[in-house]
C-alpha positions as a Python dict, from the first residue, in 0.01 Angstrom:
ca = {
    (1, 'M'): (0, 0, 0),
    (2, 'S'): (325, -189, -139),
    (3, 'Y'): (394, -545, -1),
    (4, 'V'): (721, -493, -166),
    (5, 'E'): (999, -267, 70),
    (6, 'S'): (1220, -9, -134),
    (7, 'D'): (1583, -64, -206),
    (8, 'E'): (1600, 230, 103),
    (9, 'Q'): (1423, 16, 359),
    (10, 'Q'): (1581, -321, 245),
    (11, 'M'): (1939, -130, 313),
    (12, 'L'): (1805, -16, 647),
    (13, 'R'): (1700, -360, 735),
    (14, 'Q'): (2038, -497, 655),
    (15, 'Q'): (2258, -271, 829),
    (16, 'V'): (2057, -292, 1137),
    (17, 'R'): (2049, -642, 1158),
    (18, 'E'): (2461, -646, 1132),
    (19, 'I'): (2445, -418, 1408),
    (20, 'G'): (2198, -617, 1612),
    (21, 'R'): (2413, -947, 1549),
    (22, 'K'): (2733, -801, 1623),
    (23, 'Y'): (2560, -788, 1992),
    (24, 'G'): (2351, -1069, 1979),
    (25, 'R'): (2131, -1272, 2240),
    (26, 'E'): (2449, -1289, 2464),
    (27, 'Y'): (2462, -960, 2506),
    (28, 'Y'): (2129, -898, 2604),
    (29, 'A'): (2104, -1157, 2833),
    (30, 'E'): (2388, -1020, 3005),
    (31, 'K'): (2278, -698, 3047),
    (32, 'A'): (1916, -844, 3169),
    (33, 'R'): (2081, -1016, 3413),
    (34, 'E'): (2266, -748, 3567),
    (35, 'G'): (1955, -497, 3539),
    (36, 'S'): (2143, -270, 3319),
    (37, 'P'): (2002, -94, 3002),
    (38, 'P'): (2238, -194, 2701),
    (39, 'D'): (2412, 141, 2614),
    (40, 'E'): (2661, 31, 2383),
    (41, 'L'): (2407, -131, 2154),
    (42, 'W'): (2215, 222, 2201),
    (43, 'T'): (2475, 434, 2104),
    (44, 'E'): (2578, 255, 1798),
    (45, 'V'): (2226, 226, 1670),
    (46, 'A'): (2230, 602, 1729),
    (47, 'E'): (2538, 679, 1577),
    (48, 'H'): (2443, 513, 1258),
    (49, 'G'): (2112, 746, 1289),
    (50, 'F'): (1834, 499, 1367),
    (51, 'I'): (1727, 606, 1661),
    (52, 'G'): (1618, 954, 1468),
    (53, 'V'): (1490, 768, 1152),
    (54, 'N'): (1158, 873, 1233),
    (55, 'T'): (1212, 1239, 1351),
    (56, 'P'): (1200, 1540, 1098),
    (57, 'E'): (1550, 1600, 870),
    (58, 'E'): (1517, 2006, 1058),
    (59, 'Y'): (1621, 1868, 1411),
    (60, 'G'): (1873, 1571, 1311),
    (61, 'G'): (1635, 1284, 1183),
    (62, 'A'): (1604, 1079, 896),
    (63, 'G'): (1296, 1240, 821),
    (64, 'L'): (1177, 895, 737),
    (65, 'G'): (854, 711, 924),
    (66, 'I'): (727, 506, 1184),
    (67, 'Y'): (744, 219, 935),
    (68, 'E'): (1116, 257, 922),
    (69, 'L'): (1146, 302, 1321),
    (70, 'A'): (936, -13, 1334),
    (71, 'I'): (1232, -211, 1101),
    (72, 'V'): (1496, -112, 1308),
    (73, 'C'): (1288, -242, 1607),
    (74, 'E'): (1206, -551, 1467),
    (75, 'E'): (1565, -637, 1336),
    (76, 'L'): (1744, -584, 1636),
    (77, 'A'): (1495, -791, 1859),
    (78, 'A'): (1550, -1081, 1569),
    (79, 'A'): (1863, -1065, 1662),
    (80, 'G'): (1820, -1106, 1993),
    (81, 'C'): (1839, -790, 2188),
    (82, 'P'): (1522, -585, 2181),
    (83, 'L'): (1558, -194, 2234),
    (84, 'L'): (1232, -152, 2446),
    (85, 'L'): (1314, 212, 2466),
    (86, 'L'): (1251, 266, 2093),
    (87, 'L'): (841, 224, 2200),
    (88, 'V'): (898, 530, 2386),
    (89, 'S'): (1146, 778, 2335),
    (90, 'P'): (1179, 821, 1903),
    (91, 'A'): (795, 649, 1883),
    (92, 'I'): (604, 830, 2166),
    (93, 'C'): (784, 1124, 2274),
    (94, 'A'): (973, 1224, 1974),
    (95, 'T'): (654, 1201, 1773),
    (96, 'V'): (443, 1377, 1992),
    (97, 'I'): (687, 1662, 2070),
    (98, 'A'): (701, 1723, 1668),
    (99, 'R'): (347, 1710, 1606),
    (100, 'F'): (248, 1982, 1928),
    (101, 'G'): (560, 2127, 2077),
    (102, 'S'): (613, 2496, 2014),
    (103, 'P'): (942, 2558, 1793),
    (104, 'A'): (1124, 2646, 2121),
    (105, 'Q'): (1027, 2291, 2260),
    (106, 'R'): (1106, 2111, 1948),
    (107, 'E'): (1458, 2294, 1906),
    (108, 'R'): (1512, 2203, 2282),
    (109, 'W'): (1452, 1808, 2264),
    (110, 'L'): (1400, 1678, 1905),
    (111, 'P'): (1813, 1741, 1824),
    (112, 'G'): (1904, 1508, 2134),
    (113, 'L'): (1604, 1304, 2078),
    (114, 'A'): (1733, 1221, 1716),
    (115, 'S'): (2086, 1137, 1810),
    (116, 'G'): (2017, 945, 2092),
    (117, 'K'): (2203, 1130, 2323),
    (118, 'L'): (1898, 1224, 2510),
    (119, 'K'): (1632, 930, 2608),
    (120, 'M'): (1303, 1000, 2733),
    (121, 'A'): (1061, 795, 2935),
    (122, 'F'): (673, 822, 2916),
    (123, 'A'): (445, 827, 3197),
    (124, 'I'): (66, 782, 3175),
    (125, 'T'): (20, 456, 3408),
    (126, 'E'): (-113, 507, 3732),
    (127, 'P'): (-178, 276, 4013),
    (128, 'N'): (-551, 314, 4071),
    (129, 'A'): (-638, 397, 3705),
    (130, 'G'): (-513, 136, 3479),
    (131, 'S'): (-624, 177, 3122),
    (132, 'N'): (-905, 409, 3252),
    (133, 'S'): (-782, 793, 3177),
    (134, 'H'): (-1102, 895, 3316),
    (135, 'R'): (-913, 799, 3664),
    (136, 'L'): (-574, 954, 3649),
    (137, 'E'): (-473, 1116, 3954),
    (138, 'T'): (-175, 1282, 3897),
    (139, 'A'): (-221, 1661, 3896),
    (140, 'G'): (-60, 1972, 3745),
    (141, 'V'): (-140, 2278, 3966),
    (142, 'R'): (-36, 2631, 3815),
    (143, 'A'): (192, 2854, 4053),
    (144, 'G'): (233, 3163, 3873),
    (145, 'D'): (375, 3121, 3539),
    (146, 'D'): (511, 2756, 3696),
    (147, 'W'): (338, 2383, 3733),
    (148, 'V'): (356, 2180, 4008),
    (149, 'L'): (257, 1814, 3987),
    (150, 'S'): (181, 1601, 4284),
    (151, 'G'): (89, 1219, 4193),
    (152, 'T'): (255, 869, 4121),
    (153, 'K'): (273, 654, 3793),
    (154, 'Y'): (308, 299, 3767),
    (155, 'Y'): (522, 53, 3561),
    (156, 'I'): (744, 341, 3389),
    (157, 'S'): (1051, 181, 3182),
    (158, 'G'): (1371, 277, 3175),
    (159, 'A'): (1332, 606, 3375),
    (160, 'D'): (1630, 530, 3534),
    (161, 'D'): (1804, 538, 3177),
    (162, 'A'): (1626, 838, 3071),
    (163, 'D'): (1715, 1230, 3091),
    (164, 'A'): (1367, 1343, 3076),
    (165, 'I'): (999, 1184, 3148),
    (166, 'L'): (659, 1282, 2944),
    (167, 'V'): (416, 1298, 3211),
    (168, 'V'): (38, 1289, 3129),
    (169, 'A'): (-123, 1464, 3408),
    (170, 'R'): (-477, 1641, 3505),
    (171, 'T'): (-476, 2022, 3505),
    (172, 'G'): (-817, 2030, 3569),
    (173, 'G'): (-1093, 1866, 3823),
    (174, 'A'): (-1191, 1492, 3793),
    (175, 'D'): (-1572, 1634, 3700),
    (176, 'E'): (-1412, 1800, 3381),
    (177, 'G'): (-1341, 1443, 3189),
    (178, 'R'): (-1067, 1314, 3023),
    (179, 'G'): (-1013, 1662, 2808),
    (180, 'R'): (-818, 1804, 3082),
    (181, 'L'): (-545, 1608, 3047),
    (182, 'S'): (-217, 1779, 2963),
    (183, 'L'): (152, 1658, 2908),
    (184, 'F'): (452, 1792, 3062),
    (185, 'I'): (835, 1691, 3022),
    (186, 'V'): (970, 1670, 3317),
    (187, 'D'): (1395, 1636, 3416),
    (188, 'A'): (1458, 1287, 3527),
    (189, 'D'): (1641, 1447, 3842),
    (190, 'A'): (1413, 1709, 3950),
    (191, 'A'): (1367, 1816, 4266),
    (192, 'G'): (1064, 1600, 4441),
    (193, 'L'): (1076, 1284, 4201),
    (194, 'E'): (1152, 971, 4352),
    (195, 'K'): (1195, 618, 4161),
    (196, 'T'): (1116, 308, 4337),
    (197, 'L'): (1224, -24, 4131),
    (198, 'I'): (957, -275, 4066),
    (199, 'R'): (1129, -600, 4079),
    (200, 'M'): (1047, -844, 3845),
    (201, 'Q'): (1048, -1248, 3858),
    (202, 'I'): (1169, -1245, 3443),
    (203, 'P'): (1474, -1029, 3396),
    (204, 'G'): (1495, -776, 3147),
    (205, 'A'): (1786, -493, 3041),
    (206, 'D'): (1498, -243, 3068),
    (207, 'R'): (1357, -192, 3413),
    (208, 'Q'): (1010, -78, 3515),
    (209, 'F'): (954, 211, 3820),
    (210, 'T'): (727, 330, 4021),
    (211, 'L'): (753, 745, 4026),
    (212, 'F'): (669, 924, 4294),
    (213, 'F'): (585, 1308, 4235),
    (214, 'D'): (586, 1520, 4564),
    (215, 'D'): (507, 1900, 4426),
    (216, 'V'): (746, 1867, 4150),
    (217, 'R'): (815, 2220, 4013),
    (218, 'V'): (841, 2282, 3643),
    (219, 'G'): (854, 2604, 3440),
    (220, 'G'): (579, 2705, 3184),
    (221, 'D'): (815, 2590, 2890),
    (222, 'R'): (772, 2214, 3011),
    (223, 'L'): (373, 2213, 2937),
    (224, 'L'): (385, 2054, 2599),
    (225, 'G'): (154, 2241, 2337),
    (226, 'H'): (-169, 2337, 2510),
    (227, 'E'): (-308, 2289, 2870),
    (228, 'G'): (-585, 2051, 2851),
    (229, 'Q'): (-487, 1910, 2499),
    (230, 'G'): (-318, 1621, 2669),
    (231, 'L'): (-599, 1339, 2562),
    (232, 'P'): (-578, 1393, 2140),
    (233, 'Q'): (-173, 1433, 2181),
    (234, 'I'): (-128, 1103, 2387),
    (235, 'F'): (-345, 914, 2104),
    (236, 'V'): (-72, 1047, 1843),
    (237, 'G'): (155, 878, 2026),
    (238, 'L'): (7, 541, 2158),
    (239, 'N'): (-73, 432, 1809),
    (240, 'P'): (340, 451, 1708),
    (241, 'E'): (379, 273, 2044),
    (242, 'R'): (161, -24, 1956),
    (243, 'I'): (300, -24, 1619),
    (244, 'L'): (631, -79, 1755),
    (245, 'G'): (486, -302, 2038),
    (246, 'A'): (380, -541, 1749),
    (247, 'A'): (742, -505, 1551),
    (248, 'L'): (954, -565, 1891),
    (249, 'A'): (691, -882, 1906),
    (250, 'N'): (774, -998, 1559),
    (251, 'G'): (1135, -974, 1588),
    (252, 'A'): (1115, -1179, 1901),
    (253, 'A'): (929, -1475, 1752),
    (254, 'L'): (1172, -1440, 1406),
    (255, 'Y'): (1439, -1476, 1658),
    (256, 'A'): (1268, -1799, 1817),
    (257, 'L'): (1188, -1933, 1517),
    (258, 'E'): (1518, -1911, 1356),
    (259, 'Q'): (1685, -2089, 1668),
    (260, 'A'): (1409, -2364, 1707),
    (261, 'S'): (1450, -2448, 1310),
    (262, 'R'): (1842, -2495, 1351),
    (263, 'Y'): (1768, -2685, 1642),
    (264, 'A'): (1548, -2938, 1479),
    (265, 'N'): (1808, -2961, 1219),
    (266, 'E'): (2066, -3041, 1421),
    (267, 'R'): (1944, -3257, 1703),
    (268, 'S'): (1960, -3574, 1615),
    (269, 'V'): (1760, -3851, 1787),
    (270, 'W'): (1680, -4196, 1625),
    (271, 'G'): (1909, -4137, 1312),
    (272, 'K'): (1771, -3875, 1205),
    (273, 'P'): (1699, -3484, 1271),
    (274, 'I'): (1397, -3426, 1533),
    (275, 'G'): (1263, -3158, 1248),
    (276, 'T'): (1150, -3430, 986),
    (277, 'H'): (883, -3535, 1220),
    (278, 'Q'): (551, -3366, 1151),
    (279, 'G'): (516, -3328, 1573),
    (280, 'I'): (839, -3091, 1567),
    (281, 'A'): (774, -2917, 1236),
    (282, 'H'): (419, -2842, 1205),
    (283, 'P'): (393, -2649, 1501),
    (284, 'L'): (689, -2446, 1370),
    (285, 'A'): (556, -2388, 1024),
    (286, 'E'): (185, -2270, 1234),
    (287, 'A'): (407, -2042, 1437),
    (288, 'K'): (577, -1899, 1132),
    (289, 'I'): (250, -1879, 930),
    (290, 'E'): (126, -1640, 1248),
    (291, 'V'): (417, -1428, 1274),
    (292, 'E'): (403, -1327, 875),
    (293, 'L'): (34, -1250, 953),
    (294, 'A'): (94, -1042, 1266),
    (295, 'R'): (380, -844, 1020),
    (296, 'L'): (149, -765, 744),
    (297, 'M'): (-49, -596, 981),
    (298, 'T'): (209, -430, 1097),
    (299, 'M'): (285, -336, 775),
    (300, 'K'): (-16, -174, 719),
    (301, 'A'): (-35, 15, 1067),
    (302, 'A'): (252, 206, 992),
    (303, 'W'): (197, 258, 613),
    (304, 'L'): (-148, 407, 740),
    (305, 'F'): (12, 588, 1045),
    (306, 'D'): (289, 749, 800),
    (307, 'R'): (55, 870, 567),
    (308, 'G'): (-184, 1069, 806),
    (309, 'K'): (-429, 844, 805),
    (310, 'D'): (-615, 656, 1062),
    (311, 'A'): (-392, 385, 1200),
    (312, 'G'): (-620, 327, 1543),
    (313, 'E'): (-783, -11, 1386),
    (314, 'A'): (-451, -142, 1209),
    (315, 'A'): (-230, -47, 1520),
    (316, 'N'): (-432, -217, 1779),
    (317, 'M'): (-475, -539, 1571),
    (318, 'A'): (-71, -525, 1446),
    (319, 'K'): (-17, -549, 1834),
    (320, 'F'): (-284, -821, 1961),
    (321, 'A'): (-157, -1043, 1669),
    (322, 'A'): (197, -1014, 1706),
    (323, 'G'): (156, -1032, 2065),
    (324, 'E'): (-40, -1335, 2047),
    (325, 'A'): (206, -1511, 1776),
    (326, 'A'): (541, -1405, 1928),
    (327, 'T'): (397, -1618, 2261),
    (328, 'H'): (322, -1920, 2061),
    (329, 'A'): (637, -1894, 1888),
    (330, 'V'): (847, -1864, 2161),
    (331, 'D'): (640, -2138, 2351),
    (332, 'T'): (664, -2352, 2045),
    (333, 'A'): (1055, -2309, 2024),
    (334, 'I'): (1093, -2392, 2385),
    (335, 'Q'): (918, -2701, 2328),
    (336, 'V'): (1120, -2798, 2007),
    (337, 'H'): (1426, -2800, 2252),
    (338, 'G'): (1270, -2975, 2506),
    (339, 'G'): (1501, -2957, 2859),
    (340, 'N'): (1747, -2741, 2673),
    (341, 'G'): (1459, -2462, 2647),
    (342, 'M'): (1451, -2392, 2968),
    (343, 'S'): (1820, -2366, 2986),
    (344, 'E'): (2061, -2032, 2986),
    (345, 'E'): (2223, -2139, 2714),
    (346, 'Y'): (1956, -2110, 2490),
    (347, 'G'): (1806, -1838, 2627),
    (348, 'L'): (1462, -1901, 2534),
    (349, 'V'): (1293, -1824, 2852),
    (350, 'L'): (1404, -1444, 2895),
    (351, 'L'): (1257, -1392, 2537),
    (352, 'W'): (956, -1552, 2629),
    (353, 'G'): (903, -1305, 2957),
    (354, 'M'): (895, -1034, 2679),
    (355, 'A'): (669, -1198, 2419),
    (356, 'R'): (437, -1278, 2696),
    (357, 'T'): (469, -907, 2831),
    (358, 'L'): (380, -788, 2510),
    (359, 'R'): (43, -982, 2546),
    (360, 'I'): (-1, -694, 2818),
    (361, 'A'): (160, -391, 2737),
    (362, 'P'): (176, -128, 2606),
    (363, 'V'): (-224, -211, 2623),
    (364, 'S'): (-363, -525, 2732),
    (365, 'R'): (-506, -745, 2459),
    (366, 'E'): (-848, -739, 2652),
    (367, 'M'): (-871, -376, 2632),
    (368, 'V'): (-783, -394, 2229),
    (369, 'L'): (-1074, -650, 2193),
    (370, 'N'): (-1273, -393, 2335),
    (371, 'F'): (-1182, -164, 2092),
    (372, 'I'): (-1268, -349, 1773),
    (373, 'S'): (-1569, -487, 1915),
    (374, 'Q'): (-1705, -120, 2010),
    (375, 'H'): (-1522, 121, 1741),
    (376, 'V'): (-1485, -152, 1441),
    (377, 'L'): (-1773, -433, 1499),
    (378, 'G'): (-2018, -142, 1632),
    (379, 'L'): (-2083, -336, 1952),
    (380, 'P'): (-2217, -193, 2259),
    (381, 'K'): (-1977, -58, 2531),
    (382, 'S'): (-1885, -327, 2762),
    (383, 'Y'): (-1695, -108, 3022),
}
């Protein structure tokens, strides 16, 4: 594994950084206050080919990897304008469709996902299931050549901005276990699908929804891959999501530390910049160390995934480390700013809300610890 990025990867960083800084924190903050998606940023990133950077070339993508998509995600967040949908549309949905979709399904969906002209949400979480996929209740029942979906999904990001939704549903009875899960591609405006906004106390440009599937009928061509193969399909998508979640957190942390360092250099009290005091400098230095360690694990996880190796351990560790580091970094940045850290002008509280969320989602820190203790350390299962 190389710790030096290629010229192509460094160029990608620079190009994405320039786009991100063109829009910046003010743009993202305004979108968050409005509760509207950052469409202009998404469109420009897509026009440069960066949304489809990990999609196979034969479907209009760049044919690169999750590592490169993580670069895109991190650099935008580091510019103050994170794109949460990158975790879902290209990272989960395009990856899963490219791996498991039929030739017709790949032709139907991947070119639009690669160009950014199509957006796809991902629906797995349910009110009564949480992280326990044994308890998923949304069901898919055969109706001739079609399927009928019924159930509820919870905390689905960007469902209002998506063209389609990749839905996890049970196609066998509860006694048949997780192996009977299947994936379906459902149009976002399908008859019988209702979306209800979940109001959050901290605003964000990507909104959360409860989805109600009331006998939503989809054609047989909307079953992704084969019936009952949803579980392995899901995990192929979830490791990229965790890697991208880590990249998003890392970028947010880098942005916060850059702002705090600038402020500590410029803010002068008693005749000298506050950054000369170790009470200011050391917490920032410690946060920087934590972020760079998280970035290294994120790099390792992406490297493993792109080479077809087992990335589960590294992806979970990266997501855990990045969520912790970002929350600490943004909190430290707020503290360095004093009262200004709570103001709209500096925008750090908005960033803190996102960083704090990344300790919960897309997988909670507790479930990561369960995974590591059981599958890495060989300890007894605790749940």
